[in-house]
All heavy atoms as an XYZ file, in Angstrom:
806
protein
N     118.578    105.366     97.859
C     117.178    104.982     97.907
C     116.577    105.139     96.512
O     116.905    106.067     95.791
C     116.421    105.839     98.916
C     115.012    105.343     99.125
S     114.049    106.207    100.379
C     115.138    106.309    101.745
N     115.698    104.230     96.171
C     115.033    104.207     94.871
C     113.548    104.482     95.060
O     112.923    103.951     95.977
C     115.209    102.823     94.196
C     116.685    102.516     93.964
C     114.404    102.721     92.902
C     117.388    103.465     93.021
N     113.000    105.299     94.181
C     111.563    105.562     94.167
C     110.936    104.772     93.029
O     111.341    104.908     91.878
C     111.283    107.050     93.959
C     109.834    107.427     93.617
C     108.886    107.071     94.750
C     109.730    108.893     93.265
N     109.986    103.937     93.372
C     109.137    103.275     92.374
C     107.878    104.128     92.267
O     107.208    104.389     93.262
C     108.765    101.868     92.844
C     107.685    101.227     92.000
C     106.972    100.084     92.695
O     107.335     99.718     93.824
O     106.011     99.572     92.095
N     107.564    104.571     91.066
C     106.364    105.366     90.845
C     105.430    104.569     89.947
O     105.807    104.191     88.841
C     106.704    106.707     90.198
C     105.532    107.673     90.149
C     106.004    109.075     90.470
C     104.859    107.634     88.815
N     104.240    104.289     90.454
C     103.233    103.532     89.696
C     102.040    104.438     89.428
O     101.424    104.954     90.363
C     102.800    102.294     90.456
N     101.743    104.651     88.154
C     100.574    105.426     87.728
C      99.468    104.411     87.469
O      99.531    103.624     86.533
C     100.918    106.203     86.467
C      99.838    107.182     86.055
O      98.705    107.100     86.568
O     100.126    108.034     85.193
N      98.456    104.429     88.345
C      97.415    103.406     88.345
C      96.091    104.014     87.886
O      95.681    105.054     88.390
C      97.243    102.807     89.760
C      98.560    102.179     90.222
C      96.095    101.809     89.801
C      98.582    101.787     91.692
N      95.437    103.327     86.964
C      94.081    103.704     86.525
C      93.153    102.543     86.862
O      93.421    101.401     86.483
C      94.040    103.966     85.017
C      95.119    104.905     84.479
C      94.959    106.316     85.021
N      96.101    107.139     84.670
C      96.065    108.146     83.811
N      94.958    108.468     83.198
N      97.153    108.849     83.563
N      92.069    102.864     87.584
C      91.119    101.818     87.950
C      89.800    102.028     87.211
O      89.567    103.081     86.613
C      90.885    101.778     89.477
C      90.175    103.043     89.965
C      92.194    101.549     90.223
C      89.587    102.929     91.350
N      88.947    101.032     87.277
C      87.626    101.121     86.669
C      86.801    102.191     87.383
O      86.814    102.279     88.614
C      86.908     99.771     86.741
C      87.621     98.686     85.996
N      87.652     98.621     84.623
C      88.340     97.629     86.444
C      88.357     97.571     84.256
N      88.791     96.947     85.342
N      86.077    102.989     86.620
C      85.236    104.045     87.193
C      84.218    103.458     88.161
O      83.703    102.366     87.955
C      84.525    104.806     86.075
N      83.980    104.196     89.223
C      82.980    103.784     90.203
C      83.477    102.826     91.266
O      82.713    102.418     92.134
N      84.774    102.453     91.210
C      85.303    101.488     92.186
C      86.296    102.128     93.161
O      87.029    101.427     93.852
C      85.972    100.327     91.455
C      85.000     99.494     90.650
C      85.647     98.246     90.089
O      86.862     98.156     89.943
N      84.824     97.263     89.779
N      86.268    103.453     93.248
C      87.248    104.143     94.073
C      87.172    103.738     95.552
O      88.206    103.501     96.176
C      87.098    105.670     93.949
C      87.469    106.196     92.590
C      86.292    106.224     91.623
O      85.296    105.537     91.799
N      86.409    107.026     90.577
N      85.981    103.683     96.116
C      85.850    103.357     97.540
C      86.410    101.964     97.836
O      87.143    101.774     98.822
C      84.394    103.460     97.986
N      86.093    100.998     96.979
C      86.591     99.639     97.173
C      88.102     99.573     96.968
O      88.809     98.879     97.702
C      85.893     98.667     96.219
C      84.411     98.519     96.480
C      83.552     99.520     95.693
O      84.091    100.488     95.110
O      82.318     99.340     95.691
N      88.602    100.306     95.965
C      90.039    100.294     95.704
C      90.804    100.973     96.834
O      91.898    100.524     97.198
C      90.362    100.963     94.366
C      91.830    100.885     94.019
C      92.409     99.669     93.695
C      92.622    102.016     94.030
C      93.766     99.587     93.384
C      93.972    101.945     93.712
C      94.543    100.726     93.397
N      90.248    102.038     97.397
C      90.902    102.707     98.530
C      91.186    101.704     99.645
O      92.272    101.695    100.235
C      90.034    103.839     99.079
C      89.923    105.030     98.145
O      90.601    105.059     97.100
O      89.141    105.938     98.480
N      90.237    100.851     99.922
C      90.394     99.833    100.961
C      91.400     98.776    100.524
O      92.282     98.374    101.293
C      89.034     99.192    101.303
C      88.117    100.242    101.945
C      89.203     97.972    102.203
C      86.658     99.842    102.018
N      91.297     98.328     99.265
C      92.176     97.269     98.762
C      93.630     97.710     98.721
O      94.519     96.953     99.140
C      91.711     96.819     97.383
N      93.897     98.908     98.226
C      95.299     99.328     98.120
C      95.913     99.506     99.500
O      97.065     99.128     99.727
C      95.473    100.579     97.227
C      96.949    100.746     96.855
C      94.924    101.828     97.892
C      97.220    101.769     95.771
N      95.154    100.044    100.446
C      95.680    100.195    101.800
C      95.956     98.829    102.417
O      96.979     98.625    103.069
C      94.710    100.989    102.666
C      95.311    101.467    103.963
C      96.475    102.420    103.743
O      96.320    103.460    103.133
N      97.647    102.055    104.229
N      95.050     97.883    102.184
C      95.240     96.515    102.685
C      96.494     95.889    102.074
O      97.313     95.282    102.778
C      94.014     95.668    102.377
C      94.121     94.257    102.863
C      92.841     93.458    102.599
N      93.215     92.072    102.448
C      92.897     91.305    101.431
N      92.136     91.758    100.463
N      93.300     90.059    101.378
N      96.646     96.012    100.756
C      97.815     95.450    100.089
C      99.119     96.059    100.572
O     100.121     95.359    100.753
N      99.106     97.367    100.777
C     100.298     98.037    101.289
C     100.625     97.555    102.699
O     101.763     97.200    102.990
C     100.106     99.556    101.267
C     100.117    100.181     99.873
C      99.511    101.574     99.894
C     101.536    100.208     99.310
N      99.623     97.534    103.563
C      99.841     97.157    104.960
C     100.197     95.690    105.136
O     101.059     95.340    105.944
C      98.599     97.471    105.800
C      98.343     98.959    105.940
O      99.262     99.763    105.697
O      97.200     99.317    106.291
N      99.537     94.814    104.378
C      99.715     93.373    104.576
C     100.837     92.761    103.744
O     101.364     91.715    104.112
C      98.406     92.643    104.273
C      97.289     92.973    105.236
C      95.992     92.248    104.912
O      95.986     91.354    104.034
O      94.960     92.584    105.539
N     101.187     93.396    102.625
C     102.165     92.773    101.730
C     103.399     93.653    101.524
O     104.521     93.251    101.834
C     101.524     92.447    100.362
C     102.534     91.788     99.436
C     100.291     91.557    100.544
N     103.214     94.838    100.995
C     104.344     95.675    100.590
C     105.242     96.032    101.771
O     106.465     95.974    101.663
C     103.848     96.966     99.893
C     103.020     96.635     98.642
C     105.025     97.881     99.549
C     103.787     96.039     97.495
N     104.655     96.418    102.899
C     105.468     96.863    104.038
C     106.362     95.765    104.610
O     107.307     96.065    105.333
C     104.584     97.424    105.174
O     103.686     96.410    105.614
C     103.809     98.649    104.711
N     106.092     94.513    104.258
C     106.892     93.388    104.755
C     107.994     92.981    103.780
O     108.774     92.072    104.077
C     105.971     92.204    105.044
C     104.970     92.524    106.143
C     104.003     91.403    106.373
C     103.063     91.822    107.496
N     101.759     91.315    107.375
N     108.074     93.632    102.631
C     109.030     93.246    101.591
C     110.457     93.642    101.963
O     110.692     94.676    102.602
C     108.643     93.900    100.262
N     111.404     92.852    101.513
C     112.825     93.143    101.704
C     113.168     94.477    101.053
O     112.816     94.718     99.894
C     113.684     92.030    101.065
O     113.375     90.795    101.697
C     115.170     92.326    101.186
N     113.824     95.339    101.796
C     114.271     96.616    101.252
C     113.216     97.708    101.234
O     113.486     98.822    100.791
N     112.013     97.430    101.724
C     110.956     98.440    101.763
C     111.346     99.544    102.733
O     111.784     99.283    103.851
C     109.635     97.801    102.207
C     108.571     98.811    102.534
C     107.836     99.404    101.533
C     108.330     99.178    103.854
C     106.857    100.353    101.838
C     107.355    100.110    104.165
C     106.625    100.702    103.158
N     111.171    100.816    102.302
C     111.530    101.963    103.145
C     110.351    102.877    103.450
O     110.435    103.685    104.365
C     112.627    102.787    102.473
S     114.178    101.905    102.278
N     109.276    102.807    102.684
C     108.124    103.673    102.921
C     107.296    103.809    101.664
O     107.684    103.356    100.589
N     106.140    104.458    101.799
C     105.274    104.667    100.642
C     104.429    105.917    100.820
O     104.262    106.421    101.934
C     104.367    103.458    100.381
C     103.245    103.296    101.378
C     102.026    103.970    101.218
C     103.386    102.467    102.481
C     101.002    103.820    102.140
C     102.367    102.317    103.400
C     101.181    102.993    103.223
O     100.172    102.852    104.141
N     103.912    106.382     99.697
C     102.892    107.424     99.644
C     101.923    107.003     98.557
O     102.342    106.472     97.526
C     103.471    108.786     99.261
C     104.396    109.391    100.273
C     104.884    110.746     99.781
C     105.851    111.365    100.761
N     106.303    112.688    100.300
N     100.656    107.229     98.776
C      99.669    106.957     97.730
C      98.748    108.174     97.660
O      98.300    108.681     98.681
C      98.906    105.631     97.971
C      98.130    105.633     99.252
C      98.008    105.297     96.799
N      98.548    108.666     96.447
C      97.686    109.815     96.213
C      96.613    109.429     95.214
O      96.870    108.651     94.298
C      98.490    110.995     95.657
C      99.514    111.513     96.642
O     100.561    110.906     96.831
N      99.216    112.618     97.273
N      95.410    110.006     95.398
C      94.330    109.752     94.445
C      93.965    111.046     93.746
O      94.056    112.131     94.325
C      93.141    109.098     95.129
C      92.582    109.834     96.301
C      91.628    108.999     97.136
C      90.280    108.860     96.495
N      89.285    108.211     97.343
N      93.563    110.907     92.494
C      93.283    112.061     91.659
C      92.047    112.838     92.078
O      91.060    112.254     92.516
N      92.109    114.121     91.894
C      90.963    114.995     92.125
C      90.220    115.188     90.805
O      89.034    114.899     90.709
C      91.409    116.342     92.725
C      92.010    116.106     94.114
C      90.233    117.321     92.794
C      92.680    117.320     94.723
N      90.925    115.653     89.780
C      90.294    115.840     88.473
C      89.983    114.511     87.790
O      89.023    114.405     87.030
C      91.184    116.692     87.548
C      91.314    118.129     87.975
C      92.359    118.361     89.067
O      93.104    117.423     89.423
O      92.407    119.489     89.574
N      90.815    113.510     88.055
C      90.627    112.161     87.495
C      90.507    111.187     88.662
O      91.499    110.588     89.098
C      91.808    111.772     86.605
O      91.963    112.687     85.547
N      89.309    111.005     89.214
C      89.153    110.218     90.441
C      89.495    108.736     90.309
O      89.640    108.054     91.327
C      87.683    110.416     90.818
C      87.013    110.897     89.584
C      88.046    111.586     88.760
N      89.646    108.234     89.084
C      90.040    106.839     88.949
C      91.547    106.682     88.715
O      92.033    105.609     88.403
C      89.235    106.102     87.883
C      89.027    106.718     86.538
C      88.136    107.961     86.489
O      87.025    108.007     87.017
O      88.605    108.907     85.869
N      92.300    107.774     88.946
C      93.759    107.739     88.804
C      94.416    107.840     90.178
O      94.062    108.683     90.993
C      94.232    108.900     87.938
C      95.722    108.875     87.706
C      96.158    110.001     86.801
N      97.584    109.912     86.561
C      98.297    110.907     86.089
N      97.722    112.054     85.783
N      99.591    110.755     85.909
N      95.388    106.968     90.392
C      96.159    106.939     91.636
C      97.641    106.982     91.289
O      98.061    106.407     90.286
C      95.876    105.664     92.421
C      94.485    105.597     93.001
C      93.375    105.387     92.181
C      94.268    105.746     94.357
C      92.088    105.330     92.704
C      92.987    105.678     94.902
C      91.906    105.474     94.064
O      90.640    105.424     94.581
N      98.415    107.639     92.137
C      99.867    107.641     92.009
C     100.426    107.011     93.281
O     100.230    107.538     94.378
C     100.422    109.060     91.805
C     101.947    109.045     91.782
C      99.874    109.670     90.517
N     101.073    105.878     93.103
C     101.662    105.145     94.219
C     103.170    105.303     94.154
O     103.785    105.024     93.120
C     101.276    103.661     94.132
C     101.947    102.721     95.131
C     101.621    103.106     96.571
C     101.547    101.283     94.837
N     103.750    105.769     95.256
C     105.200    105.919     95.362
C     105.690    105.000     96.469
O     105.239    105.114     97.607
C     105.548    107.369     95.686
C     105.162    108.325     94.572
S     105.155    110.051     95.113
C     103.482    110.126     95.809
N     106.576    104.083     96.106
C     107.158    103.173     97.082
C     108.664    103.392     97.073
O     109.286    103.453     96.013
C     106.822    101.699     96.776
C     105.302    101.497     96.746
C     107.469    100.784     97.818
C     104.871    100.103     96.373
N     109.230    103.513     98.261
C     110.660    103.754     98.411
C     111.347    102.448     98.807
O     110.909    101.775     99.740
C     110.897    104.840     99.465
C     110.242    106.142     99.100
C     108.948    106.418     99.525
C     110.892    107.064     98.301
C     108.324    107.606     99.181
C     110.269    108.261     97.950
C     108.990    108.533     98.384
N     112.392    102.117     98.043
C     113.148    100.881     98.239
C     114.608    101.221     98.508
O     115.123    102.218     98.002
C     113.077    100.002     96.983
C     111.702     99.607     96.580
C     110.892    100.239     95.670
C     110.947     98.498     97.058
N     109.696     99.577     95.556
C     109.691     98.507     96.398
C     111.200     97.485     97.979
C     108.717     97.542     96.635
C     110.229     96.526     98.216
C     109.005     96.560     97.542
N     115.293    100.348     99.243
C     116.724    100.540     99.467
C     117.490    100.452     98.153
O     118.385    101.256     97.895
C     117.264     99.510    100.459
C     116.813     99.747    101.876
C     117.337     98.694    102.836
O     118.316     97.979    102.507
O     116.771     98.582    103.930
N     117.162     99.448     97.314
C     117.847     99.255     96.034
C     116.819     98.953     94.947
O     115.693     98.525     95.245
C     118.840     98.075     96.087
O     118.111     96.852     96.214
C     119.834     98.218     97.238
N     117.199     99.119     93.714
C     116.338     98.766     92.591
C     116.005     97.277     92.615
O     114.873     96.876     92.373
C     117.027     99.142     91.272
C     116.268     98.799     89.989
C     114.958     99.573     89.916
C     117.137     99.083     88.773
N     117.009     96.463     92.946
C     116.820     95.018     92.979
C     115.826     94.575     94.057
O     115.177     93.538     93.901
C     118.170     94.305     93.170
C     119.114     94.459     92.005
C     119.764     95.848     91.918
O     119.825     96.566     92.936
O     120.197     96.225     90.813
N     115.706     95.359     95.145
C     114.703     95.020     96.156
C     113.309     94.997     95.544
O     112.478     94.170     95.926
C     114.723     96.009     97.321
C     115.902     95.857     98.225
O     116.376     96.849     98.777
N     116.415     94.656     98.411
N     113.072     95.886     94.579
C     111.767     95.874     93.913
C     111.742     94.885     92.761
O     110.870     94.027     92.692
C     111.391     97.270     93.403
C     110.094     97.271     92.682
N     109.959     97.747     91.404
C     108.867     96.800     93.030
C     108.704     97.578     91.014
N     108.030     97.015     91.978
N     112.696     95.017     91.833
C     112.631     94.252     90.585
C     112.898     92.761     90.752
O     112.384     91.959     89.972
C     113.607     94.826     89.550
O     114.948     94.768     90.070
C     113.264     96.262     89.195
N     113.672     92.385     91.743
C     113.997     90.963     91.939
C     113.367     90.432     93.225
O     112.532     89.521     93.194
C     115.527     90.745     91.948
C     116.100     91.133     90.571
C     115.874     89.305     92.313
C     117.606     91.190     90.510
N     113.758     91.014     94.366
C     113.304     90.488     95.655
C     111.778     90.482     95.772
O     111.204     89.519     96.272
C     113.895     91.299     96.811
C     115.411     91.252     96.851
O     116.000     90.262     96.384
O     116.015     92.223     97.357
N     111.140     91.548     95.317
C     109.680     91.607     95.429
C     108.984     91.035     94.205
O     108.145     90.146     94.316
C     109.210     93.041     95.686
C     107.713     93.142     95.792
C     107.046     92.580     96.863
C     106.979     93.755     94.799
C     105.656     92.637     96.952
C     105.592     93.830     94.876
C     104.931     93.264     95.959
N     109.329     91.536     93.017
C     108.599     91.143     91.801
C     108.713     89.654     91.494
O     107.823     89.085     90.870
C     109.081     91.945     90.586
C     108.822     93.427     90.633
C     107.398     93.875     90.443
N     106.725     93.545     89.237
C     106.594     94.329     88.177
N     107.171     95.502     88.148
N     105.912     93.941     87.138
N     109.785     89.016     91.927
C     109.971     87.592     91.656
C     109.577     86.715     92.840
O     109.893     85.527     92.855
C     111.417     87.327     91.228
C     111.770     87.997     89.904
C     113.188     87.717     89.444
O     113.883     86.871     90.057
O     113.612     88.354     88.463
N     108.858     87.297     93.800
C     108.468     86.533     94.992
C     106.971     86.242     94.977
O     106.207     86.901     94.267
C     108.817     87.330     96.251
O     107.876     88.386     96.452
N     106.529     85.296     95.792
C     105.091     85.037     95.924
C     104.321     86.257     96.438
O     103.129     86.387     96.184
C     105.023     83.885     96.925
C     106.358     83.222     96.861
C     107.338     84.320     96.532
N     105.001     87.155     97.138
C     104.338     88.352     97.659
C     103.786     89.222     96.528
O     102.738     89.859     96.676
C     105.295     89.159     98.527
N     104.477     89.254     95.380
C     103.987     90.037     94.253
C     102.640     89.503     93.768
O     101.722     90.277     93.493
C     104.998     90.038     93.096
C     104.516     90.805     91.899
C     104.428     92.183     91.925
C     104.131     90.143     90.737
C     103.974     92.899     90.822
C     103.683     90.849     89.636
C     103.603     92.229     89.672
N     102.502     88.194     93.703
C     101.229     87.601     93.295
C     100.132     87.902     94.310
O      98.980     88.143     93.940
C     101.391     86.096     93.103
C     102.361     85.674     91.998
C     102.508     84.160     91.975
C     101.932     86.205     90.657
N     100.499     87.910     95.593
C      99.539     88.251     96.635
C      99.078     89.711     96.488
O      97.888     90.015     96.573
C     100.183     88.023     98.003
C      99.258     88.235     99.164
C      99.934     87.991    100.510
O     101.104     87.549    100.557
O      99.278     88.269    101.525
N     100.020     90.616     96.250
C      99.727     92.031     96.035
C      98.789     92.212     94.852
O      97.763     92.883     94.938
C     101.042     92.778     95.834
C     100.955     94.110     95.167
C     101.360     94.408     93.898
C     100.453     95.332     95.711
N     101.138     95.744     93.637
C     100.587     96.327     94.732
C      99.908     95.680     96.946
C     100.186     97.633     94.931
C      99.513     96.991     97.158
C      99.647     97.953     96.156
N      99.115     91.582     93.735
C      98.290     91.729     92.532
C      96.916     91.109     92.709
O      95.941     91.590     92.126
C      98.997     91.123     91.311
C     100.178     91.942     90.810
C      99.844     93.406     90.531
N      99.173     93.620     89.284
C      99.745     94.014     88.168
N     101.034     94.238     88.124
N      99.031     94.184     87.080
N      96.795     90.070     93.501
C      95.477     89.477     93.764
C      94.584     90.459     94.525
O      93.364     90.471     94.332
C      95.631     88.173     94.537
N      95.183     91.281     95.366
C      94.422     92.247     96.156
C      94.016     93.455     95.317
O      92.864     93.886     95.341
C      95.229     92.692     97.398
C      95.427     91.507     98.354
C      94.539     93.865     98.111
C      96.436     91.753     99.468
N      94.952     94.025     94.554
C      94.684     95.286     93.845
C      94.391     95.111     92.353
O      93.712     95.933     91.752
C      95.849     96.294     94.024
C      96.008     96.672     95.474
C      97.158     95.758     93.460
N      94.891     94.050     91.769
C      94.781     93.850     90.326
C      93.373     93.847     89.752
O      93.163     94.374     88.657
N      92.380     93.285     90.436
C      91.033     93.264     89.866
C      90.437     94.645     89.597
O      89.499     94.772     88.813
C      90.215     92.523     90.933
C      91.201     91.669     91.639
C      92.463     92.474     91.654
N      90.996     95.675     90.204
C      90.475     97.035     90.022
C      91.118     97.767     88.847
O      90.610     98.799     88.405
C      90.685     97.849     91.305
C      89.967     97.253     92.479
C      90.607     96.367     93.344
C      88.629     97.542     92.714
C      89.935     95.800     94.410
C      87.951     96.987     93.783
C      88.617     96.113     94.624
O      87.939     95.550     95.680
N      92.247     97.259     88.334
C      92.991     97.958     87.291
C      92.210     98.003     85.979
O      91.778     96.977     85.464
C      94.339     97.288     87.017
C      95.317     97.351     88.162
C      96.421     96.520     88.165
C      95.148     98.221     89.224
C      97.343     96.561     89.197
C      96.060     98.273     90.270
C      97.167     97.438     90.246
N      92.066     99.196     85.412
C      91.460     99.355     84.089
C      92.486     99.021     83.010
O      92.122     98.612     81.905
C      90.934    100.776     83.908
N      93.766     99.198     83.334
C      94.882     98.859     82.452
C      96.093     98.608     83.343
O      96.101     99.028     84.508
C      95.162    100.000     81.470
O      95.470    101.187     82.171
N      97.116     97.935     82.820
C      98.298     97.697     83.657
C      98.914     99.031     84.090
O      99.016     99.961     83.281
C      99.247     96.931     82.728
C      98.361     96.317     81.701
C      97.225     97.288     81.510
N      99.329     99.145     85.347
C      99.963    100.382     85.795
C     101.259    100.654     85.046
O     101.973     99.723     84.665
C     100.261    100.118     87.274
C      99.362     99.006     87.662
C      99.167     98.182     86.429
N     101.542    101.930     84.839
C     102.836    102.343     84.295
C     103.771    102.488     85.487
O     103.499    103.274     86.397
C     102.713    103.671     83.545
C     104.019    104.278     83.062
C     104.708    103.352     82.066
C     103.776    105.635     82.453
N     104.847    101.713     85.510
C     105.778    101.711     86.637
C     107.156    102.109     86.149
O     107.669    101.552     85.175
C     105.834    100.312     87.304
C     106.854    100.296     88.439
C     104.457     99.907     87.805
N     107.746    103.092     86.841
C     109.102    103.546     86.542
C     109.849    103.751     87.849
O     109.238    103.889     88.912
C     109.077    104.851     85.738
C     108.468    104.688     84.364
C     108.503    105.971     83.545
O     108.475    107.072     84.144
O     108.562    105.868     82.317
N     111.171    103.784     87.752
C     112.030    103.948     88.924
C     112.834    105.231     88.802
O     113.240    105.609     87.697
C     112.966    102.748     89.052
C     112.236    101.469     89.239
N     111.887    100.669     88.183
C     111.754    100.869     90.359
C     111.233     99.603     88.649
N     111.128     99.716     89.951
N     113.101    105.864     89.949
C     113.806    107.146     89.974
C     114.823    107.174     91.115
O     114.630    106.522     92.137
C     112.794    108.291     90.217
C     111.756    108.417     89.128
C     110.625    107.641     89.173
C     111.938    109.297     88.076
C     109.654    107.738     88.183
C     110.985    109.400     87.083
C     109.853    108.623     87.135
N     115.853    107.990     90.917
C     116.786    108.311     91.989
C     116.584    109.779     92.330
O     116.131    110.572     91.497
C     118.258    108.076     91.574
O     118.537    108.842     90.417
C     118.512    106.611     91.299
N     116.941    110.152     93.544
C     116.732    111.506     94.020
C     117.799    112.443     93.443
O     118.986    112.169     93.526
C     116.801    111.526     95.557
C     116.567    112.868     96.219
C     115.145    113.357     95.954
C     116.834    112.760     97.719
N     117.341    113.545     92.888
C     118.243    114.577     92.370
C     118.371    115.720     93.376
O     119.441    116.272     93.582
C     117.737    115.112     91.035
C     118.593    116.195     90.379
C     119.983    115.676     90.064
C     117.909    116.709     89.124
N     117.289    116.077     94.036
C     117.299    117.141     95.031
C     115.981    117.151     95.769
O     115.016    116.524     95.339
N     115.917    117.862     96.898
C     114.660    117.932     97.635
C     114.616    119.187     98.502
O     115.634    119.776     98.813
C     114.442    116.694     98.497
C     115.332    116.588     99.720
C     114.957    115.372    100.537
C     115.740    115.358    101.850
N     115.319    114.269    102.705
N     113.391    119.539     98.865
C     113.143    120.627     99.785
C     111.898    120.272    100.579
O     110.910    119.833    100.015
C     112.903    121.929     99.008
O     112.505    122.950     99.890
N     111.962    120.422    101.871
C     110.796    120.095    102.709
C     110.312    121.292    103.444
O     110.843    122.059    104.004
C     111.134    118.966    103.683
C     111.479    117.639    103.018
C     111.879    116.620    104.049
C     110.282    117.107    102.231
């Protein structure tokens, strides 16, 4: 499983609207993508315009090719993109260890 981590910064004062938009985008677009396994989204306390989005994919290619090169990516960006203060920093990770 691959973790996509997106560090998102939005325009100040748009948190309430973005909260609705990101949930809509996740529910309507991301959850239907090939290889999608789950997600978590957290919003900043000290930095209220910062969000950390974690999406779990079966393979790296499910995100980088199947999703990013599909019309669904444009649909996702149309929903959440207008709120971005700058392009999100996106990186991918593999699991090294865990404790629950």
